N, C-alpha and C positions, 0 to 999 in steps of 0.2 A: 527358570527357563523352560522353554518347549521342546519336547524329546523329540518333534520332528523338524526340520531343516522350515519345509516348505510351511508349517503351520507357524515357525517363526518370521517367516517372511511375511508369510499375509498379516498378521497381528500388528507387524511395527512398518510395514510399507505398502499397505492396501491404497491407502489414497494416492500416493505416488504412480504406483500401477496403473490405477485409472487415471492420470492425468496425462501419462504417455499414449494408452491405447489409442487416441485417436487420432494421433499423430501415424500411427501405425496404419491406421486403415485410409488415412489422406494418403499416403505415401504409395499406398496400393493401388489406388486409383490413378497415380502419376504414373506408376511403373507400366501400368496396362496401357494408357495413352502413348507412352514412350515407345512401346512394343509395334503399336499399332501403325505408327506414324510415317516409321520407315517405308513399309507396306506401300502406304498412301504415296509416299515422294518417289516410289521406284514406279510404281504402278500408272499414277494419274499423272506425275508432274515430269517425269522422265521418259518413260514409254509412250506418255501422251495421251492416254486412255480417254482426260476429259477435255483434252483439243483435238477433238477428228480433223479439225479445219488452222489453217496460220493465224484467222483473225479472230478463235473459239476464245472465249473467257471459262472462268470458272469462280465459282463461290467459297472464298475463303473464313473459315469461323462462324460457317452457316450452321443454325441451332433447331434441329427437327427432328420428329422421333414420328413414329407410328403407334394409332389409336387401337389398342386391342378389339376384336369383334363383335363383345358384346356392348361395346361403347360406340358402336357405329361405324367401325373401320376409320380410313382416311389416314392422312399425314397433315401433323400441327406444326406449324413452322415459328418459330418463338424470334428468331433472327435470323435476315436472310443473310447476313454477313456482306462484306466485301469482294466484288467482283475487280477478278484481276487478270492479268492476262499470262500466259505460260512462264517465262522468266520470273515477273515477279512474285508469281503463285509457289514454284519452286523455293525463291530466297523467303518466302514466308513461310511454307511449308520446315524450311530448314531454320528460321530463327525461333519457330517453335518448337522445334526439338531440341533446339540449345537450352529454352528457358525450360521446358518438362524437364531436363538432365540439372541444369541448376537448383529447381526446385523440388528435385528427388534429392539433390546433394544437399540442399538448405535442411530438409528435415529428417536427413537421416543423421545431420550434424548435430541439429536439436536431439534427435532422440538419442544419441551416443551419449550426449553430453548430461543428461537429463539421468541416464543409466548411471552416467559413471558418479554424479551426484548421489543419487540412492543407493550406490554402492558402496561409497564409500564410511555416507552416516550410518549404513546399516555396520558395517567392519568395526565402525568408533563404536556404535552399540554394543556389539556384542563383545568388543576388547573389554570395555567398561564392566559390563556383567557379569565376563571372567574375572577380573580382578575384584571386581568386589566380593566373589563368590569365595576367592583366596582371603580376603581381609574378614569374612567371616566364618571360615573354617573353625572349626574345634581342635586348640591345640595339637591332641593325638594324630590329628591327619597328617601335621608333617613330619612324622615319623616314617609315616611309609612312603612318602612321594620326595622326587627329587626335585628340588629347584632349579635346576638347569630344563630337566623335561618340561616342568609348568611355565616357564619361560617361552621354553620354544614351542609350546603348544598354545600360549597366548600371541605369541610375537609369528612365528613364523606358519603354524600347521592350519592357524584360521584367515592368514592370508589371503588362499584363495576362494574362501567364501566370500570377502568381498566384492569380487570380479563377477563371481556366480550368481549372487542377489540382484545385483541388477540389471542381469539375463534371465531369471528366474521366468518369469511370463514374457516378459517384452520380447527377447530373443525368439522364443518359438513363434510368435505370434507373425513378428516381423519375419522372420524366414518362412513360417507358414503360407503367411498371404502373398511374398515375392514367388515362393514355388506354384503355389494352387495357382496363382494370377499367371504365370510364364507358360503353367501346364493346361488351363483353361484356354490360354491363347493358341498353343500349338492346337489343340483338339478344336479349338474354333475355326481354323485356320483348316485343317483335314482330320478328318477322324483316325484314318489305319496311323500317320505319324503321331498322333494324340496318344492313342493307343501303343507303340513302340518305346514311346519315351514313358510312360506312365508304369509298364513291362519294368522297365529296366530299373527304375525310382524304386517300385516295388521289391525289388528283386534284393536291389541294396539296401535297405529299410528291411530287411528280413535277415539277411547274412552280415552284414559289419555289426548289428549288436550283438549277435550269436558268439561271434570270434571274438569279442572284447569281453565276456565275461570273465575269461583268465583273468585277462588284463587287470582286472578290478579288485581279484585275489591278489596279485602281486602288487596292485598300487597298494593295497593293503600292509601287505609283509614290506613293505619299502618305508611306507611311512613310520610302523612300529619301529624297525630296525634304525631307522635316523632318528626317531625318539629315543631308542635306547642308547645308539652311539653317543648321544649330546650328553646323555645321566653319565656315559661311562669315561667321557672326557672332562667332566665336572668331578667326577672320582678322584681321577687321575691327579686333578689339578687338589684339590683338599688335601688327597694322602702323598703329595708329593714328598714331604719330609721324610715318612714312612718308607717310599720308596728308593730313596737315595738310603736311607740308616740301614736297609736292609737287602743292599745291593739287588732288587727287583725291575731294574729296568727293562732288563731283555725280556723277562717274564710279560711284564705291561706292554711291550712292543708285539711280542706273539699272539697275546689275548688280543691286542688292539687291530693287527693284522689279520686273525683269527676274523672279528668280527666281518672286519672290510672286506675280506673274500667272501663271507657267507651272503652280505650287501650285495657284494659286485654281482655275484649269479642271479641275486632276485632282479637288481635292475636289466643286466643282459639279456635274460629272456624277456623282460619287461618292452625291450626297445626292440630285439626281435619279431617279437608281435608287433610291437606297432607296427613296425616297416612294413610287414606284411600287411595287414589289414590296411594300412596308405596306398600300397600296389594294390591290392583288389580294387579299394575304395576308385584310384583313380584313372583304372583300366578301366571299368565297366562307364565311368564317365568319360572318356574317351571312345568308347564302341559305341555308344548313340549317334555320335556324327557320322560316324562310317554308315550306319544304317540311312541316317536323313540322305547323305551324297547319294548312295545307291540306290533306295528305293525312293527318295524322292527326286532324286534325277532322271528316275525312269519312268515317273509320273509326270514330267514336267514336258520330256520328249512325247510320251503317247500324247498331250494334252491334257490330261487328266489334273492339272495343277498349274497355275501360273509362276512365273519366275516371281514375281514379288514375293508372294506368298510364301516361297523358298526359302527367299533370303531372310523373310519375318522371320519362320519360324527355327529357321537355323542360328539368327540371332539371338533369339527369344530361348531356345536351347542354351544358346550359349551363357547365358545368367541362372539356369537351371542347378546344374549340380553343385554349383557353390554353396545358394542356399540348404538343398540338399544333403550337401558333405558337413555343412555346418550344422545342421539339425541334428545328424546323428553325430556328431562332435559334441553338441550339446546336450544330448541324452548321456554319452561319456562320460560326460562333467557332473551332470546331476547323479548318478550313480557314486564319481567319483566324492563329490562335497558331500553326497550325503553321509558314506564312508565316515570321513573327516570329520563333518559335525557329529555323531552320534558318537564317534570314538573320545572327541574331546568334551562334551555335555556328558558322559558316562563317568570321567576323571574328574569331573569339576562338581559332580552331585554328590551328597551328602545327606543322611538322613536328620543327622544333629546338627545342623549349620543354622548359625546363628537367626535368629529373627532380625530385618532392617529395623526395626524398633530398637532392639539393643543398640545399636551405633547413631541414632537419631540425632542430631544437632538439637543442644539443647541451651540454653544463653546462660541460665542461674540455675544450676540441679540443686537439690536438697541434698546438703553432705553431712555428715557424721560431726557433732562438736564438743558435745559431752555422751556423759555413756559408761557401757561397757561392749568389748567387744563377746558373743554369746555364743557362743560352739555347742550343738546338741545333735547326738547321735549321728557322727557325721563320718559318711562311710566313702570308697571308693574300689571302683574294679578294675581295673586293666582289660586289655583288650580279649584276653584269653580269658576272663572270668575268675581270675585269680586275685584274693583282698589284699588290697595294697594299702588301705588306711580304714580301718575297723572302729565302727564306735567309738569317735572320741568326744569328749563334752568338755567343755573349760569355759570358763569366764575372766576376763583381765580387764580391767579398767581400760579407758583411754588415753590415760595419765602415766601408764604402768609400762615398764620394760622386762621382757619378755622373753628368757633365753628354751630353746629346743633342743635339746640333744640325743642321743642314741647311737645307736651303732650305725655302720655302713646301711645297712638296708631297714634301717627303721621306719622308714615314711616318712622323716621329716621334711624332706625335699616336694614330698607330694600336698602334705599337708600344706607347707607354705604357698604352693600354686594354689589349692585348694582356697585358702584364704584370700588368696590376690584375685579369684574368680577367672583364673588362667585356665584351670579343670572343674568340671560340673560335678559335684557328687550323684553318687549313685543313691545316697539317701542322707536324710538329715539337714541342719539347717543351719545359715550364720548369720546375724545379723550383728552390726555394729551402730551403736549409737540409736539403735531402733530400726536402722535400715535395713532390710533384707537384700544379701549381698549378692542371694542367689537370683533373684529377678530383677534386680537393678539393672539401669542399662549404664553403658558403658562413661556415659558422660558423668556416672557417678564414683563410678570403682576406678576409671583411669584418673582422677582428679582425688578421690579421698584416699586410694591406695600409692603406697609408692611400692614395687616391686624393683629386686634385683636378682637375678640367679648366677650359677657359677661359672657361666658360660656368657659375659652378656656381649649384648652386639653395638659396635658400632657404625654409622652410617661414612660410607666415604665421602667426611665433609669435615670443617676443621673441627676441632675441640669445642671452639665455640657452639657453632651448630649442635652439635650433637649434646652439649649441656640444656641449651634452650629448646630442646626438641621438645620437652615435657610441658612446657607452656605453651604449645600450639593446638588448642584443643577446639579453635572455634576462632573467624576472624572477627579481630574487635572492634577495627574502625575500617569502612570502604577507602578505597582510593581514588580521589578525585579524577576525573580524565575530562581532557579537553581535545578538538579536535582529530586528526587521524587515531590517537590512541580512546578516543569515546566511541567512535564506529568501532575500531575494531574490538572493544568489550563487547557493545550492544551485538555486533556479530558472532561475538562468542556466546553470550546467551542466548541469542537464538536459533544458535545451531546446540548447544548443550539440551535447551527445549526440544527440540526434533529429535535428539538423538537418545534422552534419557539420561543423560551422563550430567555430571554434578554441575552445577552451575556456581559452585562457591568460587570468588574470587581469590587466584593462589597469589597475587600480588598486593593481596589485602595486607594490613596490618594485626599479623597473627600472635602476636606475642603477649602475653595475658601478665602484665607487670602485677597485676591484685595480687595471680596465686602465689608468685613471688615473694608479695609483701614489699613490693616498690610502686614508684610511682613512675618511674621513666629508665631511657639508659642509663643514666648516671649511676642513679642508686643500683641499678639491677649489674653492671659493672660492679660497685663496690659487693654486692652481693656473691656475687659469683666467686670473687677474689676470697672473699671471705670462707666460704663452703671449699672452696680447693685446700685452704690452710686444714682444715676441719680433716679433710682425707688426707692429709701430707702430699698433696700433689702439687702445689706452689713451687716448689725448688724444681720440680721437672719442669714445669711449664717455664721457668724462670733461664733454665739452662737451655730448652728448646727454641726459646726466645733468644738468646745472646746468639744461638749457632742461624738463625732465621735471617734472611735480606727480606728488606721491606722498601718500599719506595716512598720516597719521601712525598709528603702531600704539598705539592707546588713547592718543594723547594723549601718548606718552613719548616713546620711544629718539630718531627722526627729529625729531620737534618740539623737544625737548630741545637736539640738537646742532645742530641749524640755527639757533636762539634765540642759543646762543653764537657760533656763526660770527657772526649778524647783531651782537652784541656788539664781538667782537672785528674786524669789518670798522669801524664806525663807529669804534671807538677807534684803528686804524690810518690813516684816511682824516682823523682830525683831529690824529693826531700828525704827518701828513704836511704837512697846511696845505692840505691840498684837501679839507677837508669839505662844501664848496659845490660841489664838481663832482655829489654825490649830489643832487636836489632830492628830501629824504624826507617820505613821507605824514605829514600831521598835519591831524586831525579840525576843527580851528578855522580852514585855512588851503588857498586851492586851488594847487592845484599846477601851474603851468605848463607842467612837461614833460611831463605825462599829457594823455590826450584828457578831451574833456569827458564823456564817460559814463563815464569813471576816477572823473571825480572828483564824478559826480552819487550815482553808485552807493557810489560808497569804499569798495568792494570788488573782488572778482573774480567773475564769473557763473558757476553751476552750470548745467551745462545750458544750453538753448536760453533760457530766458523771457527773459533780461536780458542775452540777444547784443545785441550791438554795433547789429545788422542788426534786432534785432528792437524794439529799445526803440519807437523812433516809431510802431508801432502795440498797443505793449502798454497795456492799459487802466489799470494801477494807475499807471504813468509817466505818462501822460495827466491823471490826476486828480494827481497830485503838482504838476506843470507849472501845472495851473491853479490849486490851493491857493495857491501858491507866489507866484502871476502870472509864473512864467518861461515859459508859452506862448507869449504874442504876443512876448515876448523873442528867442524862439529860432525862433518862424516867421519872423520880420525878420530874424533872421540867418542864416538856410538860405536866404531869397530875397535877401540879399548874396551871400552865399560862392556859389549858383548863378549870378549875373552874374557874377561874378568868375571864374568857371572857365571860362564861355563865351566871356567874351571872351578870356582867357588861353590856351586850348586852340584857338579856332577857328583852322583853318589847320596843325595841329599833327599829324605822321604818328603812327600808333596805336603805333607804338614808343617815344615822346619819353621823356625822362626826367620831365618835369613830370608826367606819368603817375603814375606813381610815388611822385614825391615831396607830391604832392597828392592821395592817394589818394582822394579824396572823390565823383570822379564816371569811371565807366569811359567810354574812347572810344566804345565802341557805344550808351552811354545819351546821348551827347549831344543829337543829333535831339530826344530826347524830353524832355529839359530845356529845349529853348530853346521848346519848344510849351507847356510848363508856364509858362515866363516869360510866353510873349504869353498865354494867358488870363490869369496873375496881372495882365497889365498891361492886358488888356481889362475884366475883372471887378473886380479889385484882390484882396486875398489874403483876405479874409473870403467874396468871392465864388465862388473856384473851391471844387470838390469835396471832401472827405474824402481820397480817393486821393492829390490833388495837395498837397493840406497834405502830408499823410503824407510823402510824399516829400520835400519841401522842408525838413519838419521833424528827416527821418531824418539829412542832412547837417552839421549841427553838433556831432553828436556823435562826430564823427571827428576833430576839432579840435583840435589841439594848438598853445598858444597862442605856444608858445616856439619852435614850430621853421616853424610855417608864415608867423608874422609877417605876418599880415593887417591887423590892427586890429580884428579884429570882438569885443573880448573885453578889455574895459575892467574897470577895480577894480570899480564898483559892480555889475556884473555878474557879477563872481566872487565878493563878496559875497551875491550872491540865489542863486548856486549854492551856496554852502556853508550856506545858510539851508536851502536845497531836501533838502539833504542828510541834514539832521537829521530834516529830516522824513519822507524817506523810509522813514529807520532807524527813527524812533518807532514809525510808523505799519503799517508792514509786516505784510499780512495773515499769520496763521498758516499757512496754505498754502501762501506764500510763503517762507519765510524760511528753508529750504534749500535755494532756489533762487540765494542769491548769499553769499560768504563776506567778513564787513566785514576790513577793513583794524583791525590793532590792532598796537603794538608790544609786546604781550608776549603775543601769540600768534602760533604758527604758521599758514598758512593753507593749506588742502590743497588749495584749487583752483588755487593760485598755482605758479608754477615755483617750483626750490631758488634761481635767481638773482636772481627777484623779492622771495624772501621771507628772503634774506640782506642784499641793499642795501637793501628795506622803500623804495622809491622809484626815480625816473627819471633814467638820468644826463642832466646837465643839456645841453641843444645850444649850442653857441655855442664850449666849448674846445676846442682843436687834437689830436685825439689822445688824449680822454675814455673813448673806448668802450675802446681798447685799452687804456691806462695804467690803469684799473678790471678790467679783466678781468687783465692779469697780477696787480696788485695780491691781487686775489679770490683766484686760484691759490696768490699764498704764502702769506695767510692760511688758506687749506684747508690746506696743505701741512703747517702750523706749528702748528695746531690738530690734525693729525690726521683729518681728515675728507676728504683728496683719496679713498682707498678706497671712503668711504662713497656719494659721490657715483658713481664708478664703477660701483661697483654697483648703483646705480641705473641708471646709463645702459645696465650688462646687462640689465636688466630692460623695455628701449626694445623697442615693437612693430615689427617690421622692414616689416609690410606683405606682400600679396601676391608672390609670387616676390623678397622683398628688396627691393621698388620705392620703398620710402620711404628706402632708403640708396643710396649713391654703388655705380656698379658696383663701383669699386675698393674701397672697404667692406665690399661683399658678398662680393669673391676671399679680402680678408683674414680672414672669420670662417669662413672654409670651409676655409680653412688651417690655421686654431688650431682646426675641428673635427677635423681630421685628425689634428694633433699632440696636440690632447687624448687617444686615446685609446693614443698609443705605438706605433704599427705598428712590426714588425721591419720594414718594406720602406716608405717614404713615396714615391710617385710623384706630381711634380708637370707637369702637363700646359700648359704655358703658362699656368701660374697666375696670374702676375703681369703678366702681357700688357699689361693694360690699366691698370699705374700706369706713375707718369711716371718715368724713369728715376733721379732720384737717389732715389725711393722704392722702386723694383726694387732697386737698390745694397743699401740699408740691411734689407730684406726677405732676399736673397740672404745677406749676410753673417749675418745672426741666426739663420736658419735653420741654417744650416749650422755654425754656433757652436752653436746648442741642439742639434742632433741629431751634437755629436761623437762619434765610434765607433759608428753608428748608420746605416743604409742611406739614402741618400738617391738617386732617379733623378727628372732634373730635365729634360725637353725644355724648353728655352731658347730664347725671342724675342729675344733681344738674344747673340750668338755670343761678346761679350768678355767677359761674364759667367762663360763655362767655365772661366777662369784661376782662379776661385776654388774648383775641382773636381779630386780627385784623379786623375780619368780621364776621356778625353772618346771618346765614341760619333758620329762621324759620319755620315749618313745623306745617300743620292742616290737619288730615285726609289724607294722601300724598299728600298735596298742597303745593308749597311754597310761602306761603304769606306774607312776608318779607324778605326782608337781606337788608343789611350796616352793618355800624359801630355798637358797643352796645352801647353808650352815645346818639346817634342818635335815634336810634329802643326806647331805653329806654323816650327819652324825649318826643317822639310824641307821647306815650301813646297806643302805637296799640295792636299787639300779645304777645310782647316781654315782654311789663309791666304787661298782664295779667298773662302772666305766672310767671313771678316773684310775683306777688302775690297772686297765689294759690300754688307755688312753696317753 
C-alpha cells in the first residue's frame, strides 16, 4: 500500500482526475463571463451608454478582437451579431446571463457527480485493500490488536478519505480558478480595489492555517481517543461475565467516565479553537465589502470609477470569500486526512504479511494423498525471542493416528499450529506427502489440513452454514443471469475492475461437493448427519429442532408430516394409557396447564404485538377484556397475586428458587410492586393511575393454574376466559390477524415449536417424571414414523448467535470438529479441541473420530494423557522439545516422560 495519501490518489485515480480537469477550466471561462455580463447590463443597457439616441441600436453576440501590433494591429470581426433596440437588447443580455448561470450550474453538477463517483470508488478500493491485509496478517498479529479498533478503522476512520479523495486535485483546481477569476476580474475593473481584495485574501491564507495547526494535533488526539474508546467498549462486552462475577461494574463505569472526560477536554478545546478560527475567517471576509463600499463609493463620487464597475466588483467579491474559505478548509481537511491515512496505514502494515500468491484462487491444487508427514528441525521463537518449539523432528504416515502430549507449557499447541501452517516456523521444514507446507499456498493447506483449536469460532449464522463453511474454497458453478440481474452483475464486474476489488460472484455456487465426497445436496445432508453422530452432536440438534419453529413450505411438506406425528403421538399416549398426561388444546375448554395468556389468545403470538409482556397495554386486548367483563376480574386477580408474591418473596435472597417457580415478579421489582399496593390501599383500584393498573393487569397473564396452585382461577373465571377467547378471535381487526397464529387440531401452527405442534397441548403438572417419559415416547414415535431426520435437519438450521453464543461451549467445539471432518482433509489436526467436554464425552468423541478417520491421518494434542492409548504413535513434548516418541504401551513401560505425565495427570 502507498505510504503517502497523494501517492495513493495519483496511482489509482489519475485518469479520472484528468477527465474532470477540462470541465473545471471550462467552468472558469463561463464564470468569468457571468461576472462581466452584469456590468454590461448596467452600463450599456440600463444606463444606456450603447443607446445615445432613442432610435439607436446595439449589436448582440458580436464576436471581434484586436490584433497585436506585430501583426499589423486593427480589429478583426468574426461575427457581426444581432442588431437590437434597447429593450430587446436588455432582455437578450438578461437571458444570456441566465443561460450562463444554467451552464455553470450544469458544469458544477457534473463535476461534483464525477468527484463523488471517484471518491466512492477509491473508498471502496481502500477498504478492500485494508480488509485484504487483515486476511493476510500473520496469526500473532491478532494478539496485539483489538478487533473493534480494526473494524472502526475500516468502517469509520477511512470514511472521510472517500470524500477527500474526490476533491484532492479537483477542488483546489476548481476553487482556485474561481477565486483567481474573481480576483482577476476585480483587478481588471480597478487596480486599487483589486489590491485591497488580494491583501485580505493573502492575510487570510497566512493567518488561518497558522491558527489551525493546534487543531490538527487535537484532531489526532481525538481520533486516537475515539479508537481506544471503541476498543474499551469491546473489552467490556467480551469481559461482561467477569465484570458481573467480581462486582466491578462501578469500577468499569469510573474508568469509562474517566476516558470520556479526557476525550471531552480534547473535543472541547478543538471546538473552541475551531469556532475562533471560523469567527476570524468570517470577520475578514466581511471586512472587504466595507472597504469596497467606502473606497469604491468615494471613487464613484469623484468620477474615477463608474457605477456598473463597482456593482460588478461587489458582485464578483461576493463569490470570492466562498472559494477562498473553502480552499482554506480544503487545506485543513488535507492535513487532517493525511494524518488519518498515515495512522491507518501504520496499523495495517506488517513486514511478515502473507504475499497475495499464498491466497490466490486455485481450481485443482495438488493435495497430499499418500506418503508421510516429515518434520525436520522445526523451531519457533515468540515475539520476545523465547524458544517455544525447539528442533522437533519426526515422521508419521498419512494413514497414522498420532497423539501429542505434554505439560501445559510443552509447546504442543504451537506445534499443532505450525503443522497447520497457521504459524510460520523460525526454522526447519514440514512436508506432507512430498509437499512443502511452509511454501504451499492456502489452496493446498486449507483443503489438505483440517485444524480445530481449543476455542473454535462460529460465525453468526446457522449450524448448517458453519458446517459447510469448510467447503467454500472457490466458485464451482456460475449463476446464469438474465435481464436486470444480468445488468447488475455486469455493473458489479465493471466496478470491481475499476476499484481493484474481488470480481468473484458471491451468489455463485461455492459448495465443493466433491471435497465432502458427495455429488449433491441430498448426499451432503446425509454426510452431515453422519458426521454429527461421530461428534456426538445429533441428539443436541434434535432437541434444538424440536424447540424450533419453522414455516411450512406452502402449507405442505413439513406441515403434513408434523400433523402425522401429532396423530401418531396421540394414539401412542392413548394406547399406553397416559393420554391424560398431556392437556390438549380444546377451543371450548380452559387449559389449566397453559398460561392465562395462551388461554385467552388460544394461539401463539407472531411478533411483539400480542407478546405476553405487552398484553396488558395492548388496546385491542383491553377492549376484549372490557367487552367480556374480564377487566375488573383480571385487575383484582393481579392485585391478589401481587399481595401474595410480596408476602411470599419478602426476605428471600435474589437467587431463591421461588423466583423461578413463580416468575411473575423479579426480585428487583419488589419495591415498586410494594408502592403500587400501598397506593391501591390508599386510593382503591379505581383510584390508581393507568400505569399502576397496567402493572397489576400484566401479572395474571403469566399464571398457570395447575402449576402455581394459588386458588385465583375458579371454574366461573375459566368460563369467562373461554368466552373472551371467542370474542378475541371473532372481532380481531384485519390488520392484527397476522399477529397471532391460532391453535387448530387440523392445522400446523407455524409460530409454535415442533414440540408444541406435535403434542398440541401441555404436559400435565403433577405426574412424576411426566416430562421425561413423554419426551422419550416422542423420540420413539418420531423414530418409528421416520421423522427424526427431519427434526435433526431443522436443528441444523438453528441460528447459533454471535460467536456461537446461543450454544454451549462443548457444542461449539463439536460443530468446529464436524466442520473440519466434512471437508475430508488429508491431515486432521486437533489442538485440545475436546478439552471443554466432560471425560465421558471426550472418550466417546476420541473413539468416534479415530474410527471415522481409520486409515487417514490424525494428529491430536490431547488434554488428557490417558487417551493417548487409542493412538498408534505418541509424541511427548517438554518445554518445546520432543523428548519421547513411540507406541503408548512401550513408552508407558519404559517409565520415562509419558509415565510421569500419567502419574501427574
